[in-house]
NUDO-45580 format. One record per residue (C-alpha): residue number from 1; x, y, z. Coordinates in nm, 4 decimals, always signed. Layout:
BEGIN
NUM,X,Y,Z .
...
//
This chain:
BEGIN
1,+8.7075,-5.6624,+9.9298 .
2,+8.4940,-5.2902,+9.8688 .
3,+8.6789,-5.0817,+10.1385 .
4,+8.4815,-4.8409,+10.3426 .
5,+8.7146,-4.5148,+10.3986 .
6,+8.6777,-4.3677,+10.7555 .
7,+8.4293,-4.0559,+10.5981 .
8,+8.2171,-4.3503,+10.4544 .
9,+8.2344,-4.5015,+10.8053 .
10,+8.1142,-4.1845,+10.9661 .
11,+7.8451,-4.1427,+10.7410 .
12,+7.7173,-4.4380,+10.7883 .
13,+7.7374,-4.4059,+11.1594 .
14,+7.5315,-4.0993,+11.1082 .
15,+7.2958,-4.2627,+10.8848 .
16,+7.2243,-4.5680,+11.1832 .
17,+7.1600,-4.2495,+11.4187 .
18,+6.9087,-4.1043,+11.1683 .
19,+6.7443,-4.4003,+11.1206 .
20,+6.7657,-4.5297,+11.4879 .
21,+6.7463,-4.2687,+11.7488 .
22,+6.9875,-4.2913,+12.0276 .
23,+7.1740,-4.0637,+12.3062 .
24,+7.5582,-4.2023,+12.1324 .
25,+7.7264,-4.4607,+11.9206 .
26,+8.0574,-4.6129,+11.8608 .
27,+8.1015,-4.8460,+11.5611 .
28,+8.4575,-5.0086,+11.4782 .
29,+8.4922,-5.2227,+11.1712 .
30,+8.7488,-5.4667,+11.1530 .
31,+8.8926,-5.5667,+10.8234 .
32,+9.1811,-5.7781,+10.7479 .
33,+9.5382,-5.5968,+10.7105 .
34,+9.4416,-5.2732,+10.7925 .
35,+9.3852,-5.1153,+11.1276 .
36,+9.0019,-5.1044,+11.2437 .
37,+8.8494,-4.8164,+11.1752 .
38,+8.6191,-4.6249,+11.4163 .
39,+8.2859,-4.3632,+11.3934 .
40,+8.1455,-4.2287,+11.6993 .
41,+7.8257,-4.0036,+11.7438 .
42,+7.6689,-3.8651,+11.9751 .
43,+7.7503,-3.7907,+12.3506 .
44,+7.8899,-4.0099,+12.6337 .
45,+7.7077,-3.7976,+12.9095 .
46,+7.4113,-3.5137,+12.7997 .
47,+7.4787,-3.2903,+13.1454 .
48,+7.8416,-3.3131,+13.0634 .
49,+7.8366,-3.2777,+12.7232 .
50,+8.0951,-3.5068,+12.6591 .
51,+8.1220,-3.6844,+12.3151 .
52,+8.1185,-4.0547,+12.2136 .
53,+8.4947,-4.1695,+12.1298 .
54,+8.6103,-4.4960,+12.0538 .
55,+8.7686,-4.5094,+12.3874 .
56,+8.4379,-4.4318,+12.5629 .
57,+8.3715,-4.7217,+12.7873 .
58,+8.0028,-4.8613,+12.7424 .
59,+7.7983,-5.1853,+12.9387 .
60,+7.8711,-5.4812,+12.6618 .
61,+7.5667,-5.7002,+12.8239 .
62,+7.5754,-6.0683,+12.7009 .
63,+7.8432,-6.0022,+12.4399 .
64,+8.0049,-6.0943,+12.7932 .
65,+7.8846,-6.4676,+12.7424 .
66,+8.1350,-6.5129,+12.4278 .
67,+8.4483,-6.3958,+12.7024 .
68,+8.3091,-6.6420,+12.9396 .
69,+8.3272,-6.9271,+12.6617 .
70,+8.6834,-6.8315,+12.6202 .
71,+8.7819,-6.8784,+12.9538 .
72,+8.6007,-7.2239,+12.9773 .
73,+8.7917,-7.3053,+12.6420 .
74,+9.1399,-7.1890,+12.7897 .
75,+9.0732,-7.4279,+13.1007 .
76,+8.9434,-7.7098,+12.8678 .
77,+9.2785,-7.6894,+12.6632 .
78,+9.4748,-7.6994,+12.9391 .
79,+9.2923,-8.0244,+13.0157 .
80,+9.1166,-7.8956,+13.3501 .
81,+8.7605,-7.9189,+13.1952 .
82,+8.5796,-8.1816,+12.9869 .
83,+8.2858,-8.0271,+12.7905 .
84,+8.0985,-8.3335,+12.8101 .
85,+8.1664,-8.3696,+13.1742 .
86,+7.8774,-8.2872,+13.4278 .
87,+7.9093,-7.9362,+13.5260 .
88,+7.8733,-8.0617,+13.8654 .
89,+8.2048,-8.2407,+13.8745 .
90,+8.3668,-7.8772,+13.8716 .
91,+8.1115,-7.6907,+14.0353 .
92,+8.1701,-7.6029,+14.4324 .
93,+7.9840,-7.3031,+14.5216 .
94,+7.6236,-7.4417,+14.4551 .
95,+7.4632,-7.7292,+14.2995 .
96,+7.2522,-7.8015,+13.9630 .
97,+6.9589,-7.9926,+14.0371 .
98,+6.7037,-8.1465,+13.8356 .
99,+6.3494,-8.0929,+13.8235 .
100,+6.2537,-8.4159,+13.7653 .
101,+6.3813,-8.7694,+13.8305 .
102,+6.5205,-8.8853,+13.4793 .
103,+6.6642,-8.5616,+13.3269 .
104,+7.0328,-8.6507,+13.2619 .
105,+7.3651,-8.4373,+13.3948 .
106,+7.4174,-8.1111,+13.2629 .
107,+7.7538,-8.0957,+13.1121 .
108,+7.9921,-7.7842,+13.0464 .
109,+7.8816,-7.7987,+12.6900 .
110,+7.5036,-7.7806,+12.7526 .
111,+7.5722,-7.4614,+12.9397 .
112,+7.7917,-7.3014,+12.6303 .
113,+7.5527,-7.3439,+12.4046 .
114,+7.1960,-7.2584,+12.6339 .
115,+7.0687,-7.6385,+12.6316 .
116,+7.1180,-7.7092,+12.9886 .
117,+6.7650,-7.6763,+13.0818 .
118,+6.7907,-7.3787,+13.2840 .
119,+6.5123,-7.1041,+13.2855 .
120,+6.5765,-6.7257,+13.2938 .
121,+6.3324,-6.5707,+13.4444 .
122,+6.3789,-6.7520,+13.8141 .
123,+6.0809,-6.5016,+14.0144 .
124,+5.7881,-6.3698,+13.8249 .
125,+5.9167,-6.0295,+13.9662 .
126,+6.1774,-6.0423,+13.7280 .
127,+5.8842,-6.0131,+13.4281 .
128,+5.8752,-5.6273,+13.5965 .
129,+6.2225,-5.5455,+13.4632 .
130,+6.2680,-5.6797,+13.1523 .
131,+6.5736,-5.4832,+13.0657 .
132,+6.7529,-5.6455,+13.3429 .
133,+6.4984,-5.9441,+13.4312 .
134,+6.5816,-5.8440,+13.7889 .
135,+6.9497,-5.9268,+13.8047 .
136,+7.0929,-5.5818,+13.8875 .
137,+7.1409,-5.3735,+14.2107 .
138,+7.2207,-5.0147,+14.2902 .
139,+7.5402,-4.8644,+14.2761 .
140,+7.7136,-4.9467,+14.5868 .
141,+7.4642,-5.1799,+14.7310 .
142,+7.6365,-5.5273,+14.7808 .
143,+7.6492,-5.7662,+14.5147 .
144,+7.5377,-6.1468,+14.6225 .
145,+7.7502,-6.3955,+14.4945 .
146,+7.6243,-6.6779,+14.2544 .
147,+7.6122,-6.8774,+14.5609 .
148,+7.4077,-6.6752,+14.8058 .
149,+7.2120,-6.5594,+14.4962 .
150,+7.1245,-6.9247,+14.3572 .
151,+7.0953,-6.9848,+14.7568 .
152,+7.3408,-7.2894,+14.6631 .
153,+7.0928,-7.4589,+14.4498 .
154,+6.9672,-7.3888,+14.0890 .
155,+6.7529,-7.5550,+13.9135 .
156,+6.7267,-7.7608,+13.5752 .
157,+6.3482,-7.7459,+13.4153 .
158,+6.4302,-7.9316,+13.1180 .
159,+6.6029,-8.2423,+13.0437 .
160,+6.9202,-8.1189,+12.9090 .
161,+7.0337,-8.1200,+12.5578 .
162,+6.6781,-8.1144,+12.3983 .
163,+6.5651,-7.7827,+12.3694 .
164,+6.7250,-7.4381,+12.3333 .
165,+6.6154,-7.2169,+12.6405 .
166,+6.8449,-6.8835,+12.6334 .
167,+6.9703,-6.7998,+12.9989 .
168,+7.2318,-6.5730,+13.1950 .
169,+7.2413,-6.8298,+13.4922 .
170,+7.3846,-7.1098,+13.2718 .
171,+7.6918,-6.8591,+13.1927 .
172,+7.7074,-6.7358,+13.5651 .
173,+7.7372,-7.1270,+13.6302 .
174,+8.0526,-7.1328,+13.3731 .
175,+8.1835,-6.8132,+13.5455 .
176,+8.1720,-6.9960,+13.8519 .
177,+8.3277,-7.3313,+13.7473 .
178,+8.6150,-7.1299,+13.5793 .
179,+8.6676,-6.9748,+13.9693 .
180,+8.6218,-7.2857,+14.1022 .
181,+8.8625,-7.4452,+13.8936 .
182,+9.1495,-7.1908,+13.8961 .
183,+9.1188,-7.0835,+14.2672 .
184,+9.0986,-6.7296,+14.0970 .
185,+8.8239,-6.4858,+14.0941 .
186,+8.6207,-6.4783,+13.7964 .
187,+8.6887,-6.1216,+13.6870 .
188,+9.0881,-6.1523,+13.7780 .
189,+9.0800,-6.4617,+13.5667 .
190,+8.9257,-6.2476,+13.2653 .
191,+9.1792,-6.0041,+13.3080 .
192,+9.4754,-6.1866,+13.3474 .
193,+9.3894,-6.4235,+13.0571 .
194,+9.2350,-6.2306,+12.8114 .
195,+9.1825,-5.8668,+12.8710 .
196,+9.5555,-5.7993,+12.9542 .
197,+9.6750,-6.0307,+12.6728 .
198,+9.4771,-5.8601,+12.3737 .
199,+9.5590,-5.5242,+12.5057 .
200,+9.2119,-5.4307,+12.5866 .
201,+9.3151,-5.1793,+12.8836 .
202,+8.9991,-5.0386,+12.9596 .
203,+8.8043,-5.3777,+12.9524 .
204,+8.7010,-5.5274,+13.2946 .
205,+8.4109,-5.6833,+13.5214 .
206,+8.4682,-5.4076,+13.7318 .
207,+8.5121,-5.0593,+13.6484 .
208,+8.7766,-5.0195,+13.3988 .
209,+8.9848,-4.6901,+13.3640 .
210,+8.8282,-4.4485,+13.1166 .
211,+8.5482,-4.2078,+13.0498 .
212,+8.2031,-4.3901,+13.1095 .
213,+7.8813,-4.3886,+12.9140 .
214,+7.5618,-4.2544,+13.0962 .
215,+7.2771,-4.5062,+13.0409 .
216,+6.9361,-4.3564,+12.9306 .
217,+6.6067,-4.4241,+12.8195 .
218,+6.3999,-4.2202,+12.5599 .
219,+6.0581,-4.1419,+12.7415 .
220,+5.7897,-3.9041,+12.6673 .
221,+6.0006,-3.6144,+12.7539 .
222,+6.2888,-3.7142,+12.6581 .
223,+6.6140,-3.8789,+12.7597 .
224,+6.5959,-3.9800,+13.1365 .
225,+6.9564,-4.1165,+13.2871 .
226,+6.9193,-4.4275,+13.4423 .
227,+7.1040,-4.4492,+13.7959 .
228,+7.4388,-4.6638,+13.7807 .
229,+7.3640,-5.0413,+13.8898 .
230,+7.5666,-5.3772,+13.9230 .
231,+7.5347,-5.6745,+13.7732 .
232,+7.4173,-5.9637,+14.0037 .
233,+7.4902,-6.2505,+13.6787 .
234,+7.8280,-6.0983,+13.6028 .
235,+7.9683,-6.3551,+13.4155 .
236,+7.6866,-6.3518,+13.1710 .
237,+7.6204,-5.9272,+13.1404 .
238,+7.8631,-5.7896,+13.3693 .
239,+8.2005,-5.6623,+13.1699 .
240,+8.2331,-5.2573,+13.0491 .
241,+8.4575,-5.2416,+12.7154 .
242,+8.5134,-4.9496,+12.4528 .
243,+8.4955,-5.0136,+12.0783 .
244,+8.8844,-4.9752,+12.0684 .
245,+8.8685,-5.2528,+12.2819 .
246,+8.6324,-5.4699,+12.1380 .
247,+8.7862,-5.4598,+11.7799 .
248,+9.1309,-5.5727,+11.9583 .
249,+8.9023,-5.8903,+12.0787 .
250,+8.7607,-5.9112,+11.7337 .
251,+9.0442,-5.8777,+11.5691 .
252,+9.2162,-6.1873,+11.7950 .
253,+8.8802,-6.4290,+11.7376 .
254,+8.9055,-6.3217,+11.3259 .
255,+9.2774,-6.4234,+11.3597 .
256,+9.2926,-6.7824,+11.5043 .
257,+9.2628,-6.6532,+11.8753 .
258,+9.5500,-6.3633,+11.8769 .
259,+9.5905,-6.0110,+11.7912 .
260,+9.8916,-5.7811,+11.7342 .
261,+9.8957,-5.7923,+12.1395 .
262,+9.9083,-6.1626,+12.2225 .
263,+9.6905,-6.5030,+12.2028 .
264,+9.4140,-6.6086,+12.3719 .
265,+9.3241,-6.9547,+12.2138 .
266,+9.4601,-7.1808,+11.9480 .
267,+9.3319,-7.1642,+11.5703 .
268,+9.1551,-7.4782,+11.6179 .
269,+8.9425,-7.3974,+11.9174 .
270,+8.8251,-7.0657,+11.7996 .
271,+8.6936,-7.2696,+11.4939 .
272,+8.5574,-7.5566,+11.7077 .
273,+8.3357,-7.2479,+11.9049 .
274,+8.1963,-7.0990,+11.5638 .
275,+8.0938,-7.4196,+11.4380 .
276,+7.7525,-7.5710,+11.4916 .
277,+7.6849,-7.7441,+11.8614 .
278,+7.3268,-7.7509,+11.8620 .
279,+7.0947,-7.7296,+11.5184 .
280,+6.7163,-7.7991,+11.6085 .
281,+6.7244,-7.8946,+11.2222 .
282,+7.0172,-7.9268,+10.9871 .
283,+6.9072,-7.6435,+10.7784 .
284,+6.9386,-7.3636,+11.0090 .
285,+7.2559,-7.2236,+11.1198 .
286,+7.1956,-7.3224,+11.4673 .
287,+7.4512,-7.2287,+11.7789 .
288,+7.8154,-7.2599,+11.8737 .
289,+8.0187,-7.2339,+12.1279 .
290,+7.8316,-6.9080,+12.3317 .
291,+7.8284,-6.7798,+11.9912 .
292,+7.5278,-6.7588,+11.7516 .
293,+7.5753,-6.8644,+11.4296 .
294,+7.4373,-6.6618,+11.0817 .
295,+7.4782,-6.6246,+10.7454 .
296,+7.5821,-6.3509,+10.5693 .
297,+7.4418,-6.3845,+10.1735 .
298,+7.6873,-6.7166,+10.1367 .
299,+7.9586,-6.6333,+10.4294 .
300,+7.8451,-6.8206,+10.7430 .
301,+7.9123,-6.5576,+11.0295 .
302,+7.8946,-6.5633,+11.4204 .
303,+7.7299,-6.2960,+11.6651 .
304,+7.6297,-6.2024,+11.9862 .
305,+7.4104,-5.9041,+12.1485 .
306,+7.4218,-5.7307,+12.4519 .
307,+7.1385,-5.5831,+12.6169 .
308,+7.1294,-5.3651,+12.9756 .
309,+6.9428,-5.0600,+13.0838 .
310,+7.0202,-4.7377,+12.8832 .
311,+7.2729,-4.9769,+12.7063 .
312,+7.2882,-5.2235,+12.3726 .
313,+7.5945,-5.3490,+12.2045 .
314,+7.6227,-5.6077,+11.8862 .
315,+7.9783,-5.8120,+11.7828 .
316,+7.8879,-5.9694,+11.3985 .
317,+8.2057,-6.1479,+11.2672 .
318,+8.2660,-6.3255,+10.9312 .
319,+8.5464,-6.5134,+11.0170 .
320,+8.6096,-6.6291,+10.6253 .
321,+8.6294,-6.3064,+10.5126 .
322,+8.8370,-6.2001,+10.8591 .
323,+8.5946,-5.8999,+10.8390 .
324,+8.3150,-5.7732,+11.1632 .
325,+8.1787,-5.4992,+11.3146 .
326,+8.1126,-5.4002,+11.6783 .
327,+7.8448,-5.1429,+11.7598 .
328,+7.8072,-4.9624,+12.1341 .
329,+7.4815,-4.7455,+12.2200 .
330,+7.3555,-4.5757,+12.4918 .
331,+7.0123,-4.4453,+12.4851 .
332,+6.8908,-4.6026,+12.2476 .
333,+6.5049,-4.7962,+12.1980 .
334,+6.4777,-5.1566,+12.1135 .
335,+6.8798,-5.1591,+12.0173 .
336,+6.8165,-5.5919,+12.0260 .
337,+6.5854,-5.5512,+11.7416 .
338,+6.8288,-5.3400,+11.4758 .
339,+7.1494,-5.3320,+11.5751 .
340,+7.2257,-5.7119,+11.4348 .
341,+7.0474,-5.5814,+11.1007 .
342,+7.2483,-5.2561,+11.1034 .
343,+7.6094,-5.4505,+11.1838 .
344,+7.5002,-5.7294,+10.8826 .
345,+7.3842,-5.4533,+10.6225 .
346,+7.7413,-5.2787,+10.6964 .
347,+7.9329,-5.5526,+10.6582 .
348,+7.7854,-5.6657,+10.3568 .
349,+7.8603,-5.3248,+10.1700 .
350,+8.2103,-5.3959,+10.2660 .
351,+8.2263,-5.6895,+10.1351 .
352,+8.0478,-5.6246,+9.8211 .
353,+7.7725,-5.8932,+9.8997 .
354,+7.4295,-5.9214,+9.7152 .
355,+7.1016,-5.8061,+9.9577 .
356,+6.9628,-6.1141,+10.1719 .
357,+6.6623,-6.1230,+9.9225 .
358,+6.8668,-6.2147,+9.5973 .
359,+6.7057,-6.5565,+9.5443 .
360,+6.4278,-6.5722,+9.3021 .
361,+6.2470,-6.9392,+9.3981 .
362,+5.9154,-7.0354,+9.3015 .
363,+5.6197,-7.0564,+9.5628 .
364,+5.4823,-7.4317,+9.5829 .
365,+5.1093,-7.3888,+9.6759 .
366,+5.0488,-7.7554,+9.6927 .
367,+5.3112,-7.7855,+9.9972 .
368,+5.0698,-7.5156,+10.2134 .
369,+4.8044,-7.7399,+10.3508 .
370,+5.0762,-7.9528,+10.5432 .
371,+5.2101,-7.6579,+10.6375 .
372,+4.9227,-7.4207,+10.7929 .
373,+4.8222,-7.4562,+11.1370 .
374,+4.8947,-7.3431,+11.4690 .
375,+5.2095,-7.4249,+11.6518 .
376,+5.3072,-7.4144,+12.0398 .
377,+5.6191,-7.2167,+12.1506 .
378,+5.7779,-7.5068,+12.4241 .
379,+5.8838,-7.2263,+12.6837 .
380,+5.7798,-7.1550,+12.9999 .
381,+5.5063,-6.8721,+13.0718 .
382,+5.7998,-6.6094,+13.2488 .
383,+6.0584,-6.6950,+12.9380 .
384,+6.1849,-6.3920,+12.7966 .
385,+6.0949,-6.5444,+12.4288 .
386,+5.7834,-6.6774,+12.5095 .
387,+5.6638,-6.2952,+12.6225 .
388,+5.8405,-6.1701,+12.3020 .
389,+5.6609,-6.4168,+12.0647 .
390,+5.3359,-6.5346,+12.2431 .
391,+5.2539,-6.8538,+12.3188 .
392,+5.2703,-6.9679,+11.9667 .
393,+5.2228,-6.9029,+11.5816 .
394,+4.9771,-6.9618,+11.3508 .
395,+5.0627,-7.0147,+10.9958 .
396,+4.7723,-6.9165,+10.7466 .
397,+4.7209,-6.8251,+10.3705 .
398,+4.6501,-6.4421,+10.3610 .
399,+4.5429,-6.2727,+10.0508 .
400,+4.6578,-6.5683,+9.8523 .
401,+5.0408,-6.5777,+10.0355 .
402,+5.1656,-6.8349,+10.2957 .
403,+5.2254,-6.6141,+10.6248 .
404,+5.3141,-6.6419,+10.9324 .
405,+5.2336,-6.4471,+11.2375 .
406,+5.2829,-6.4923,+11.6433 .
407,+5.0032,-6.4683,+11.9220 .
408,+5.2407,-6.1666,+12.0616 .
409,+5.2266,-5.8249,+12.2156 .
410,+5.4627,-5.6778,+11.9483 .
411,+5.2057,-5.5796,+11.7044 .
412,+5.4648,-5.6282,+11.3988 .
413,+5.4656,-6.0211,+11.5295 .
414,+5.1093,-6.0209,+11.5576 .
415,+5.0450,-5.8395,+11.2474 .
416,+5.2334,-6.1248,+11.0858 .
417,+5.4004,-6.1530,+10.6874 .
418,+5.4521,-6.3836,+10.4432 .
419,+5.6866,-6.6224,+10.4411 .
420,+5.9019,-6.6172,+10.0775 .
421,+6.0729,-6.9538,+9.9689 .
422,+6.4267,-6.9697,+10.0181 .
423,+6.5600,-7.3101,+9.8678 .
424,+6.4936,-7.4182,+9.4854 .
425,+6.5312,-7.7599,+9.6405 .
426,+6.3189,-7.8137,+9.9566 .
427,+5.9669,-7.6447,+9.9790 .
428,+5.9846,-7.6599,+10.3172 .
429,+6.2695,-7.3653,+10.3984 .
430,+6.1312,-7.0044,+10.3477 .
431,+6.2298,-6.6404,+10.4543 .
432,+6.0435,-6.4133,+10.6842 .
433,+6.0239,-5.9910,+10.7080 .
434,+5.9083,-6.0619,+11.0647 .
435,+6.2063,-5.9128,+11.3580 .
436,+6.2964,-6.2913,+11.4442 .
437,+6.6699,-6.3348,+11.4090 .
438,+6.8030,-6.3935,+11.0626 .
439,+6.4328,-6.4706,+10.9247 .
440,+6.5265,-6.8230,+10.8204 .
441,+6.1883,-7.0209,+10.8898 .
442,+6.2157,-7.4294,+10.8082 .
443,+5.9181,-7.7257,+10.8866 .
444,+6.0091,-8.0322,+10.9567 .
445,+5.8506,-8.3959,+10.9182 .
446,+5.7885,-8.6489,+10.6863 .
447,+5.7323,-8.5394,+10.3268 .
448,+5.3696,-8.5184,+10.2060 .
449,+5.2250,-8.5425,+10.5807 .
450,+5.1600,-8.2492,+10.7949 .
451,+5.4734,-8.0801,+10.9446 .
452,+5.5381,-8.1305,+11.3089 .
453,+5.7853,-7.8625,+11.3928 .
454,+5.8374,-7.4954,+11.2951 .
455,+6.1993,-7.3857,+11.3421 .
456,+6.3610,-6.9909,+11.3437 .
457,+6.6794,-6.8622,+11.3232 .
458,+6.6208,-6.7044,+11.6292 .
459,+6.7500,-6.8772,+11.9235 .
460,+6.7271,-7.1283,+11.7695 .
461,+6.3914,-7.2263,+11.8903 .
462,+6.1428,-7.4846,+11.8141 .
463,+5.7659,-7.4641,+11.7601 .
464,+5.5199,-7.7868,+11.7640 .
465,+5.2442,-7.8484,+11.5870 .
466,+4.9112,-7.7834,+11.8255 .
467,+4.6720,-8.0775,+11.7743 .
468,+4.3730,-7.8238,+11.7436 .
469,+4.1261,-7.9385,+11.4249 .
470,+4.1039,-7.5313,+11.3380 .
471,+4.2738,-7.2112,+11.4317 .
472,+4.0540,-6.9601,+11.6429 .
473,+4.2095,-6.7219,+11.4356 .
474,+4.0726,-6.7716,+11.0590 .
475,+3.8155,-6.9962,+10.9099 .
476,+4.0240,-7.0495,+10.5737 .
477,+4.0320,-7.3974,+10.5099 .
478,+4.4091,-7.3876,+10.4593 .
479,+4.4608,-7.3114,+10.8477 .
480,+4.2511,-7.6334,+10.9848 .
481,+4.5136,-7.8995,+11.0897 .
482,+4.5420,-8.2295,+10.9326 .
//
């Protein structure tokens, strides 16, 4: 392993802050056999001129989901929950109800893999607040319980197990199941069964001890502080933590469920959480139990990000190398798009791995005619994925290159980028430079016939071929659907 010393890590943190403007940044690097290394940059609070340290408390957003999953797996290991039993068996505070007769029951495993068929934005008004989706209230205001928030009923919009639909509400439901099964408030359960055993003294759903970072938005006249708030969907995104505490958490995950302070899970359970649980296509890493799976050169990785107003977070782990990175920022723009790649690049350098474009695979233009055409994203109009990627995608030949672009409000996605072959033995596997997760794009269908679907690392999401005779975007003959 190629090790980074503290000075090199500090330079890395400063370089990230030069490339990606933010008010403050805390970075933790976890490596086997040595204590975590930390590097910090910028301010936790501009008005008070408080610098960021590894003990600064940040909102970590959806990194909370991995902790909620740990709680569920602890109960599974105690025989109190069956992952493949209907969630309504354990749920007392409210019910999950299908939109259509004939839907199969939502299981706990469906909730853990975002395949329960529960959409994210429940009301159109949430689209006006894309950073929190309408799921926060001002600090000091009453925070509704999940039972009150869902009014006793949470609707299931798609047949469970058939598609990936990212949703906070599924993990709120998992948190409620933990509370209903144990008879213990969910925040207390996390504190007693996860945070305290791992020595995470400045982490909690409430207000953990320690200096807190202020959230900022970068606007026309500079960084503007965001008024404090509480997260309604707490089990999906309500935890606050520090780089030091998350390094302890990452160390436990990489160490088979324990760190120097204590244990939270057996190693077999951690491996189960990291293993693929849902893959729309076997050529994609897919998703584990709460953890998104990825590839770092030739090594399997798991990761999760977190996004809330004023804050972004990233956890990226390479279990086989016992190495990982945590990055927390306040006052960044579109951290969701760049935190993951920055974390992956840092780990590549740390592990001495080649860059992601290391393959040299020839193009196979003879299969392009069966790939070109329009593909529809199977998502509700109010889902964030639909708003990000648009109604669908087009595969076409532009300037002699097979290209993927999306009907999206994001200019880079609308412009598109070439599809680069990524597997010498499979002409239907590509990589794209578009900001869509890990960048892998695969096509499925019968060999020699038009592709039926396009699958992305992102999510993992699936787009199905549209039955149009011609794309409205171009007159190239290779963009006509057969």
